[in-house]
N, C-alpha and C positions, 0 to 999 in steps of 0.2 A: 211194890216190886224194889228189889234192892239194886244198888248201882252195880255196874259190871266191874269186874276186877281190872285193874291196871295191867298192862302188859309188863311181864317180868323185865323185859329189856328196857323199857321205859324207867322203871324203878330203879333198876342197877344203874343205868346212866345218870340218873339224878344223884344218887349216893356217890358215885365216882367223881362228879363234877363238883359236889359240894365239900369234899374232904380229900385233901391230898393224902393224909394218913390212910383213909379208906382204900384210895387207889394203890398206894404201896403195899397194903396188907392184902388186897385182891391178887396183885402181881406176885407177891411172895407165896401166897397160897398156891397159885398156878404153878410156880416154880417147884414147889414141893411135891407136886404130882409126878415130877420126872418125865413127863411127855411133852416134847417141844410143841406139839399142836395145841396142848391146853394153854400153854404160856403165850403162844402167838395170838390165839383167839382172845385171850384175857387182854393182851396189849392193844389189840383192835378195839375191844370194849373201852378201854381207857382212853385211847386216842378219840374215838367217836364222841365219848362223853365230855372230853375236854376240849372241845372246839372243833372237832371233825378231821376227817383225814386230809381234806383240802388245805386246811391251815398247816397241817404237818408237812405236806409235800413242799410247800414253798419254803419252810424253814430247813428242810433236809436235803434240798435240791433233788427231789426224786418224784417222777410223775406218778400219778395216783394209781394208775393201772399196775406200775411195778410195786407200790407200796401194798396194795391190796393183795398182789400174788404173793408177797413176802410174808403177809399176815394171815395167810389162807390156812385152812385146817392141815394141809399136807406139809405145811412148814418148811423150813429151810434145813437142807442137809448140813449146812455150816454150823446152825445152832446145835443140831443133835450131835454132831462130832465135838463140839466145845463141851456140851453137857456131859458126854460120855467121858471125855478126858478128865474133867473136873471131878466126876463121880469115882473114876479110877484113882484119883489122887486123894480122896476122901473129902473133897470139897464140894461147895455148891454155889450157885449164883444167889444173890440177894438184892433186893431193890431197896434203896433208901432215897430219901429226899436230899438234894444238894443243899449244904449249909450255905446261908447268906453270908457274902463276904462284905 
């Protein structure tokens, strides 16, 4: 009998936690889709993989319920407005690692 397959989410979170470059690539790929809900769900995946939402809520001074709501599939209308404006200008958002100072 073969081993059961690992859950995709577990595999994804392991990869996103192991490599900052993987996380950046994942987020940029989600941005390229042009759908704010795809990016927000990808951002949630990265947040969960890199320490969990609880850790982030303390860092950004936002309670977990509001953070979950902002990263939900229906997304934020403000994000979609920004994305539409950038698209109209022939631009797009990109994610990159901060350089160490």
